N, C-alpha and C positions, 0 to 999 in steps of 0.2 A: 456594242451589244444592244439588240433591240429589247423592247419591253416584254415581249412574249417570252423570249429566252430567259430574261432576268426573272420573270415570275416562275418559270419552270424550275430554275435553280433554287429559288426561295422555297418552292414546294418540296423539292428534293431534300433540302437541308432540314426542313421541318419534319419531314417523314423519317429521316435517318437519325436526327438528334433528339432523342426522347428520354423521359425519366424512366429509370428501372430500379426496382428494389431487389437486390440479390443477383447472383450470377445468371446471365440471360439464358443459358441452355437449360438448366433444371427449371427455371421460371417459365420458359416457353413450353416445357413438358407439362408443368402445372396448368398453364393456360389452355393447352389442348385438352387436358382431362376435364378442366372446368367447363369447357364448351360442350364436350361429349356428355357430361353430367346434365347440363342445361337442356340438351336435346332429348336426353332420356326422361327428364322431368321428375326424377326421384333419385334418392341416394343409391349409388351403384352397390351391388353385392360383390361384383368382380370387375377388376380393371385389367385389361391386357394392353401392353404397349409394344410397338415395334419401332425401333429407333435406328437412325444411321449411325455409323461408327463414330463420326465426329461429335454427335450429340452425346453419345455414351461417354466418350473420352472427357468431354468438358463437364460432365455432370457427376462424375464418380467421387471426386475428392474435395468438393467445395461445400462450404457451410450454407445452410438454408435459413433465410432470415427469420428471427423470432423463435427458432426451435432448439438451438444449441446442438443441432444434429447435422450430419454430413450426408450428402448423396441423394439419390433419386427417390427412394420409397416415401420419405416424409413429404417431399414436394408433391408427389403424385396423390398421396392421401389428402393433403390439405387442399390441393386443387379440386378434389371431389367434394370435400366437406365444407369449405368456406370460400373457395375460389369464385371470382366473378370475371367472366371473359371481357366485360366492358372496361375493366381496369387495365387491360393489355399487360405490359411488363411489370405492372404493380399489382398483379392478380392476387397476391397473398397478403395485401395490406390489411385485411380485416382479421388476420390471424390472432388468436388469443391463446393463453396457456392451456385453457380447457380444450380448444380445438387440437392443439398439439398432442395432448394426452389421448384424445379420441383417435387422432391419426396413428399414434403408436399402437393402439389396440387394433386398428384397421390393418396395420402391417402384421401384427402378431397373429391375426386371424388368417393370414396367408391369402388375402384377397387380391394381391397385386402380382402380376407376372410381367417381367421385362425381358425382351429379346432383341437381338440384332436383326434389322431388316436386311435380308440378303439381296444381292444382285440389283442394287440401285446406284445410279450415278450421282444423284443429288446428295450433297454432303450435309444438308440441313433438312432432315426428314423426321417427322413425329407422327405416329399413327396411334390414336387412343380409341379403344373399344370398351365401352361401359355396358355392363349387363345387370339386370335386376328383374326378377319375377317373369322371365320369358321375354322381356323386352331387351332390345340391343340398340345402342347408338354409337356412331363412329364419327370422329373428327380427325382431319389430317392437316398438319401445318407443313409447308415445304417452301424452300427458297428464301424465306425471311422469317424471323422469329415470331412475328404476329400474323403471318400471311396464311390464312385458312384457304385451302384449295378444295376441300371436300367435307361435306356434312350430310349425314343421313341418320334416320331413325326407323328401325324395323323395315329396312329395305326402301323406304321413301327417301329419295335423294332430294336434299334441299339446296345443295350447292355443289357444283363440280367444275372447277377451273383447271383441272389437270389436262395436260396436253401430251401428245405422243412423245414430244422431245423432252418432256420433263420440266419445261419452263412453265411459267405461270403468266397470266394476263398482266400482272403488275409490272412485269419486266419489259413489256412491249414499248412503253413510252420512254425509251432511253434517250438521255441527252448525249450529244457527242461532245463530251468535255475534253479539253486539253489543259495542260498546266498553265499555259498563257491565259486561257479563258478563266481558269480558277483565280489567278492573280488579278486579272482585270476586274472581275466581278467584285472581289473583296475590296479592291481599291476605289471603285467608282459607284457601287450601288448606293442609292440614297440611304443615309444613316438610319432613318426611321423604319426603313424596310428590313434592316438587318439587326436592329437593336435587340431583338429577341434572343440573339446568341449570348447575350450577357447573362442569361439565366444559367448557362453552363457554369459560369464563374461562381455564382452564388451557391448553387447546389453542391458542386464538387469541392469548393473550399470548405463549406459547412461539414461535408463528410470527412475531410482531412482533420478538421479541428475537433470533431467528435472522437475521431480515432486517437488523437493525442491525449484525450481525457480518459480513455479506457485502456484495455489491454487486448489487442486483437491480433490474431495470426502470429507472425514472427516478430511483430512489434518493430518493424524496420523504421517506419516513419518517426516513431517516438524515440527510438535509439539514436537516430541521426541528429536529434536535438540535444543530446547529452553532452556533458563537459568533455569527456574523453574524445568524443567524435569531433567536437569543435576544436580541440587541440590539434587534431590531424587535418581536418578539412576546413577549419575556420567557420566563423558564424557569418556566412556570406550569402549572397544571392544564390550561388550555386548550391550550397548545402540546404538552403530553404526550398529550392526547386525540388531537390531529391526528397526531402522529408515530407513535404506536402503531397507530392505525387504518390510516394510509396505508402504514406499514411492512409490516404483515401482507399488505396488498393488493399491494404491490411484489413480495414474494416469490412469492405465488401466481400472479400474471399472468406472471411471468418463467419459471414452470415449476419452481419449487423443489420438492424432494421432501419437502414439509412438509404434514402433515395439518392442516386447519382444520375447525372445526365450522360446517357450512353451515345455512342456513335457507331453507325452501321451494325447495330445489334450487339454491341459489347460495351459494358460499363467501364472496363479497364481502358479500352480505346478512348472512350469519352474523357476519362480522367487524364490520360497521357496527352491528349490533344489540348486539354484546357489548362491544367494547373501550372505547367512550366511557363506558359504565356502570361497567365495572371500574375504569378509571383514576380516574373521579370518586369512586367509593366508597372505593378504597384511599387516595387522597390526602386524603380528608376523614374518615378514621378511622371509617367506617361498619362496622356489625357484619356477621357472616356472614349472619344472617337478612335484614338489609336488602339486602345484595348479591343474595342468592338471589331475593328478591321483586322487586327492580328488574330483574334479568335476565329473570325470567319475564314481567313486564309488557312489557318490550321485545320479547322473542321472540314472545310470543303476539299482540302488536299487529301485528307484521310478518306473521305467519301469517294473521291476520284480514283485513288489507288485501289480501294476495296472493290470498286466496280469490276475491275478485271481480275482481282485476286479471288473474289468469292467471299461469302460471309464467314465460312469456316474453312480452314486449310491446315496443312502441316506446318505452316509458317506462323510464328508468334505474332499476333495482331498488334502487340505493343510496339513492335518495331515500326510498323506502318504508322501508328498513331504518333509515335515520337518524331517521325519524319514531318508530320504536320506541324508539331510544336516547334521543330527546328526552323521551319519556314517563318512561323509567327515571330519567333525570337530574332531571327536575322533581320526581318523587316523592322522590328522595334529598335534594333541596333542602328537602323539607318540604312539597311541594305537595299540595293537596287534589285530589279527583277533578275538580272544576271547573277548577282550574288546569292539570291534565294535559290536559283537553280543549282548553284554550287553546293549549297547546304543539302539539297536533295541527293545530288550525286555522291556526296561524302557519306551520307547515311546509308545509301544502297550499297556502296563499296564496303562498308564496315559491318553492317548487322545482318545482311541477307543470310538466311540459312539457320537462324535461331529457331529451334523446333518448338512446336506447341505440344506439350505433354499434358494437356488438360488444364482446366481451371482449378486453382488450389491456392492455399496461402502463399506458396513460394512464387506466385506470379508477381508479388511485390518486388522480388529481386530482379526479375526480368524487366519490369517497368522501370526500375531504377537504372538498370544498364541502358535501356532505351533512351531515357531522358538525359542521362549524363552524356551519352553520345550525341544527343541533339544539341546540347550546349557546345560541345567540342566542334561539331560540324558547323555550327553558326559562327564560332570564333574563327575557324579556318576560312570560311566563306568571306568574312569581313576583311580578312587579310589577302583576299583574292587567291586563296589556295583551294584547288579543286582536283579530285582524282580524275585522271584523263582517260580518253577513250582507248588508249593503248594498254590500259590496266584492267584485266579481268572482264567483268560483265558490264562495265560502264560504256555507254555510247555517247557520242557528242551531243545527240539530241536527248534532252531530259525525259521526254515522253517515251522514247524507246528504252531508256534505262529503266523507267518504271515498268514498262511491259516485260523487260527481261527479269526483273524482280518477281513480278506476278506470275510469269510463266514458270519460274522455278518453284514458286509456292503452290500453284494450282495444278501443275502437271509433273514437274520433276521430282517432287517430294511425296508423291502418292504412296510409293513403296515404304518410305520412312514412316509415313502416317500409319500404315498397316502394322509395321514392326513395333512402333511406339505403343499402339493399342494392345498388341499381343503381349508386350512386356508388362503393361499396366494391368491387364486382366489375368495374367498367370502368376502374379505375386502371391 
């Protein structure tokens, strides 16, 4: 691998693995509103939003950090009142109890309208229009949670990266990754160039530990540390992997003011790609270098799979992220490249098809299913057991199996997505 390609991969990872406070869909909406407010130059009197179905789905049932509230309106209000677009996915970190009270009043005054953006192919689309005293400003995010494609105030366009095909300029410098390339990079990149990935361990572990001290969501992480659970599952590496991963997810989905390191625009993906690897490495006395390389393998695998799946889909992203951690764990177990491909095949054969029905506290259950399967797949791989190409959607070539998974998620499950949203909005 030449130096140019290596630097491109490092840039890609740094772009995709970033801190986030709160679920990234409502936070991206708050970010868009914050930017439109900045363009307007004053506090909006009215805010109108047009969102893609997938953004709506992921923003309906999730806690907003520091508010004790669920859903989009408070995220929108705070984006306008205290949001700073420079903070990116930590846009609401300056929130105070006073701002939350002001936000509640903003909502009560019926200043916010939220609607579904019709007839768009882009699954991640946020259009915010802020109005005050005859002035109007618009900001649009599309294709990525922090990717602004359009900014205008009073008809004066300041930014327009929209294209006819709906793609954005950001997507043009695509790397042609393969799974082999992902593995080679993680194994051979100079350690100092990839040491930054350790920050995922620090941040996401701290989120889990804060969750154990509180009472968040369904409390799954805390529950898995109890005596009753230990009698059934043991006080083992496996139970610790499950409790740490679900604990961090519990806190995030309940709206704790805790930053986590996200992957490909999702905090839960970041958690699922990080914590199983960290817990396994720490409890098996692995070196710092081994942890760094395993984390890089896990995170870059997730980025590679998400490239063809898309940021938002009908497929639960935790499944993809757990596939990354299964690779990291298999390598830490002493697995060869071939055995790591077995882990990927086993994951795809098992978990493909788990639906995404929005971001919410019960995501902790899905995360736990994903990472428990990640451990199972790694154990099978180390015994040279692998689902074969005569079975279901698995192909002999691991890259083709990944494409089969992402094709199902990005194309095959679109009707499922529509039905899920329909069920969620008509309750």
